[in-house]
ChimeraX commands (.cxc) that place a marker at each C-alpha (Angstrom):
marker #1 position 0.00,0.00,0.00 radius 0.5
marker #1 position 1.40,3.40,-0.91 radius 0.5
marker #1 position 1.30,6.35,1.48 radius 0.5
marker #1 position -1.94,8.30,1.70 radius 0.5
marker #1 position -1.43,12.05,1.45 radius 0.5
marker #1 position -4.31,14.11,2.81 radius 0.5
marker #1 position -4.50,17.89,2.45 radius 0.5
marker #1 position -6.23,19.35,5.51 radius 0.5
marker #1 position -8.04,22.65,5.92 radius 0.5
marker #1 position -6.58,25.26,8.21 radius 0.5
marker #1 position -9.65,25.01,10.41 radius 0.5
marker #1 position -10.54,23.44,13.75 radius 0.5
marker #1 position -12.22,20.51,11.96 radius 0.5
marker #1 position -8.85,19.40,10.55 radius 0.5
marker #1 position -8.15,17.06,13.49 radius 0.5
marker #1 position -11.43,15.22,12.96 radius 0.5
marker #1 position -10.72,14.84,9.24 radius 0.5
marker #1 position -7.25,13.51,10.07 radius 0.5
marker #1 position -8.72,10.90,12.44 radius 0.5
marker #1 position -11.17,9.82,9.73 radius 0.5
marker #1 position -8.30,9.33,7.26 radius 0.5
marker #1 position -6.29,7.46,9.88 radius 0.5
marker #1 position -9.08,4.90,10.46 radius 0.5
marker #1 position -8.43,3.34,7.03 radius 0.5
marker #1 position -4.92,2.41,8.17 radius 0.5
marker #1 position -5.59,0.96,11.63 radius 0.5
marker #1 position -6.69,-2.57,10.68 radius 0.5
marker #1 position -3.45,-4.23,11.78 radius 0.5
marker #1 position -2.89,-2.09,14.88 radius 0.5
marker #1 position -3.86,-3.42,18.32 radius 0.5
marker #1 position -6.68,-1.74,20.28 radius 0.5
marker #1 position -4.68,0.35,22.76 radius 0.5
marker #1 position -2.24,1.41,20.08 radius 0.5
marker #1 position -5.15,2.54,17.88 radius 0.5
marker #1 position -6.19,4.95,20.62 radius 0.5
marker #1 position -2.60,6.23,20.83 radius 0.5
marker #1 position -2.49,6.81,17.06 radius 0.5
marker #1 position -5.79,8.72,17.13 radius 0.5
marker #1 position -4.64,10.89,20.02 radius 0.5
marker #1 position -1.26,11.67,18.46 radius 0.5
marker #1 position -2.61,12.56,15.02 radius 0.5
marker #1 position -5.14,14.85,16.71 radius 0.5
marker #1 position -2.40,16.55,18.70 radius 0.5
marker #1 position -0.06,17.11,15.74 radius 0.5
marker #1 position -2.80,18.39,13.45 radius 0.5
marker #1 position -4.11,20.71,16.14 radius 0.5
marker #1 position -0.59,22.06,16.69 radius 0.5
marker #1 position -0.21,22.65,12.94 radius 0.5
marker #1 position -3.55,24.48,12.84 radius 0.5
marker #1 position -2.85,26.62,15.93 radius 0.5
marker #1 position 0.85,27.35,15.55 radius 0.5
marker #1 position 1.71,26.72,11.89 radius 0.5
marker #1 position 0.65,28.10,8.56 radius 0.5
marker #1 position -1.37,26.54,5.76 radius 0.5
marker #1 position -1.24,24.31,3.91 radius 0.5
marker #1 position -1.39,21.38,6.35 radius 0.5
marker #1 position -0.63,17.95,4.93 radius 0.5
marker #1 position -1.12,14.59,6.61 radius 0.5
marker #1 position 0.79,11.57,5.31 radius 0.5
marker #1 position -0.13,8.09,6.55 radius 0.5
marker #1 position 1.86,5.01,5.64 radius 0.5
marker #1 position 2.07,1.41,6.77 radius 0.5
marker #1 position 5.65,0.18,6.53 radius 0.5
marker #1 position 6.27,-3.46,7.47 radius 0.5
marker #1 position 4.65,-3.82,10.91 radius 0.5
marker #1 position 4.41,-0.15,11.82 radius 0.5
marker #1 position 2.17,2.81,11.19 radius 0.5
marker #1 position 3.94,6.04,10.23 radius 0.5
marker #1 position 2.14,9.38,10.38 radius 0.5
marker #1 position 3.57,12.76,9.41 radius 0.5
marker #1 position 2.00,16.20,9.73 radius 0.5
marker #1 position 3.55,19.09,7.85 radius 0.5
marker #1 position 2.63,22.75,7.59 radius 0.5
marker #1 position 4.23,25.79,5.96 radius 0.5
marker #1 position 5.27,27.42,9.22 radius 0.5
marker #1 position 8.78,28.67,9.70 radius 0.5
marker #1 position 10.92,27.03,12.30 radius 0.5
marker #1 position 11.44,23.66,13.82 radius 0.5
marker #1 position 8.90,22.49,16.42 radius 0.5
marker #1 position 10.55,22.01,19.80 radius 0.5
marker #1 position 9.42,20.09,22.84 radius 0.5
marker #1 position 9.26,22.39,25.82 radius 0.5
marker #1 position 11.38,21.01,28.67 radius 0.5
marker #1 position 8.80,22.10,31.27 radius 0.5
marker #1 position 5.20,22.05,30.00 radius 0.5
marker #1 position 2.78,24.08,32.07 radius 0.5
marker #1 position -0.75,25.35,32.39 radius 0.5
marker #1 position -0.25,27.44,29.24 radius 0.5
marker #1 position 0.63,24.41,27.10 radius 0.5
marker #1 position 3.66,22.62,25.84 radius 0.5
marker #1 position 2.33,19.10,26.47 radius 0.5
marker #1 position 1.85,18.04,22.83 radius 0.5
marker #1 position 5.31,16.87,21.84 radius 0.5
marker #1 position 5.84,15.38,25.31 radius 0.5
marker #1 position 2.72,13.33,24.66 radius 0.5
marker #1 position 4.07,12.26,21.27 radius 0.5
marker #1 position 7.42,11.35,22.82 radius 0.5
marker #1 position 5.69,9.27,25.50 radius 0.5
marker #1 position 3.09,7.42,23.39 radius 0.5
marker #1 position 4.89,6.84,20.07 radius 0.5
marker #1 position 7.43,4.08,19.52 radius 0.5
marker #1 position 9.51,6.52,17.48 radius 0.5
marker #1 position 9.08,10.16,16.53 radius 0.5
marker #1 position 11.01,13.08,15.16 radius 0.5
marker #1 position 11.05,16.41,13.41 radius 0.5
marker #1 position 12.16,16.67,9.80 radius 0.5
marker #1 position 14.99,19.12,9.22 radius 0.5
marker #1 position 14.20,22.21,7.17 radius 0.5
marker #1 position 10.44,22.22,7.65 radius 0.5
marker #1 position 7.66,22.25,10.16 radius 0.5
marker #1 position 7.08,18.53,9.92 radius 0.5
marker #1 position 6.61,16.12,12.82 radius 0.5
marker #1 position 6.27,12.37,12.39 radius 0.5
marker #1 position 5.60,9.41,14.64 radius 0.5
marker #1 position 5.56,5.66,14.30 radius 0.5
marker #1 position 3.54,3.07,16.18 radius 0.5
marker #1 position 4.35,-0.62,16.02 radius 0.5
marker #1 position 1.30,-2.61,14.97 radius 0.5
marker #1 position 1.75,-5.45,17.46 radius 0.5
marker link #1:1,2 radius 0.2
marker link #1:2,3 radius 0.2
marker link #1:3,4 radius 0.2
marker link #1:4,5 radius 0.2
marker link #1:5,6 radius 0.2
marker link #1:6,7 radius 0.2
marker link #1:7,8 radius 0.2
marker link #1:8,9 radius 0.2
marker link #1:9,10 radius 0.2
marker link #1:10,11 radius 0.2
marker link #1:11,12 radius 0.2
marker link #1:12,13 radius 0.2
marker link #1:13,14 radius 0.2
marker link #1:14,15 radius 0.2
marker link #1:15,16 radius 0.2
marker link #1:16,17 radius 0.2
marker link #1:17,18 radius 0.2
marker link #1:18,19 radius 0.2
marker link #1:19,20 radius 0.2
marker link #1:20,21 radius 0.2
marker link #1:21,22 radius 0.2
marker link #1:22,23 radius 0.2
marker link #1:23,24 radius 0.2
marker link #1:24,25 radius 0.2
marker link #1:25,26 radius 0.2
marker link #1:26,27 radius 0.2
marker link #1:27,28 radius 0.2
marker link #1:28,29 radius 0.2
marker link #1:29,30 radius 0.2
marker link #1:30,31 radius 0.2
marker link #1:31,32 radius 0.2
marker link #1:32,33 radius 0.2
marker link #1:33,34 radius 0.2
marker link #1:34,35 radius 0.2
marker link #1:35,36 radius 0.2
marker link #1:36,37 radius 0.2
marker link #1:37,38 radius 0.2
marker link #1:38,39 radius 0.2
marker link #1:39,40 radius 0.2
marker link #1:40,41 radius 0.2
marker link #1:41,42 radius 0.2
marker link #1:42,43 radius 0.2
marker link #1:43,44 radius 0.2
marker link #1:44,45 radius 0.2
marker link #1:45,46 radius 0.2
marker link #1:46,47 radius 0.2
marker link #1:47,48 radius 0.2
marker link #1:48,49 radius 0.2
marker link #1:49,50 radius 0.2
marker link #1:50,51 radius 0.2
marker link #1:51,52 radius 0.2
marker link #1:52,53 radius 0.2
marker link #1:53,54 radius 0.2
marker link #1:54,55 radius 0.2
marker link #1:55,56 radius 0.2
marker link #1:56,57 radius 0.2
marker link #1:57,58 radius 0.2
marker link #1:58,59 radius 0.2
marker link #1:59,60 radius 0.2
marker link #1:60,61 radius 0.2
marker link #1:61,62 radius 0.2
marker link #1:62,63 radius 0.2
marker link #1:63,64 radius 0.2
marker link #1:64,65 radius 0.2
marker link #1:65,66 radius 0.2
marker link #1:66,67 radius 0.2
marker link #1:67,68 radius 0.2
marker link #1:68,69 radius 0.2
marker link #1:69,70 radius 0.2
marker link #1:70,71 radius 0.2
marker link #1:71,72 radius 0.2
marker link #1:72,73 radius 0.2
marker link #1:73,74 radius 0.2
marker link #1:74,75 radius 0.2
marker link #1:75,76 radius 0.2
marker link #1:76,77 radius 0.2
marker link #1:77,78 radius 0.2
marker link #1:78,79 radius 0.2
marker link #1:79,80 radius 0.2
marker link #1:80,81 radius 0.2
marker link #1:81,82 radius 0.2
marker link #1:82,83 radius 0.2
marker link #1:83,84 radius 0.2
marker link #1:84,85 radius 0.2
marker link #1:85,86 radius 0.2
marker link #1:86,87 radius 0.2
marker link #1:87,88 radius 0.2
marker link #1:88,89 radius 0.2
marker link #1:89,90 radius 0.2
marker link #1:90,91 radius 0.2
marker link #1:91,92 radius 0.2
marker link #1:92,93 radius 0.2
marker link #1:93,94 radius 0.2
marker link #1:94,95 radius 0.2
marker link #1:95,96 radius 0.2
marker link #1:96,97 radius 0.2
marker link #1:97,98 radius 0.2
marker link #1:98,99 radius 0.2
marker link #1:99,100 radius 0.2
marker link #1:100,101 radius 0.2
marker link #1:101,102 radius 0.2
marker link #1:102,103 radius 0.2
marker link #1:103,104 radius 0.2
marker link #1:104,105 radius 0.2
marker link #1:105,106 radius 0.2
marker link #1:106,107 radius 0.2
marker link #1:107,108 radius 0.2
marker link #1:108,109 radius 0.2
marker link #1:109,110 radius 0.2
marker link #1:110,111 radius 0.2
marker link #1:111,112 radius 0.2
marker link #1:112,113 radius 0.2
marker link #1:113,114 radius 0.2
marker link #1:114,115 radius 0.2
marker link #1:115,116 radius 0.2
marker link #1:116,117 radius 0.2
marker link #1:117,118 radius 0.2
marker link #1:118,119 radius 0.2
view
């Protein structure tokens, strides 16, 4: 299966559309990990909508036994995980770091990806 590339609107409904697209790729992912994938895609798309610039693009791929999701926007700068999240935010990338099996930020763009092992 080739990667699915989904353009998302720069609107609050983008996270819901991203979760809908993700559902088509969750067949081989265990129950608890499905919930993690839904949560993480929601978080990254919401961050792109709130802090980035359009266009927002979601890429979903199944590679071997893992699900790979990437969210990219046209914002300037590399997303950084705040060392001390607080009441004003900063929990998103910490959540991604905690729940994903692997994650990272692509150099030269505002693009964050995560992977979840299917088993």
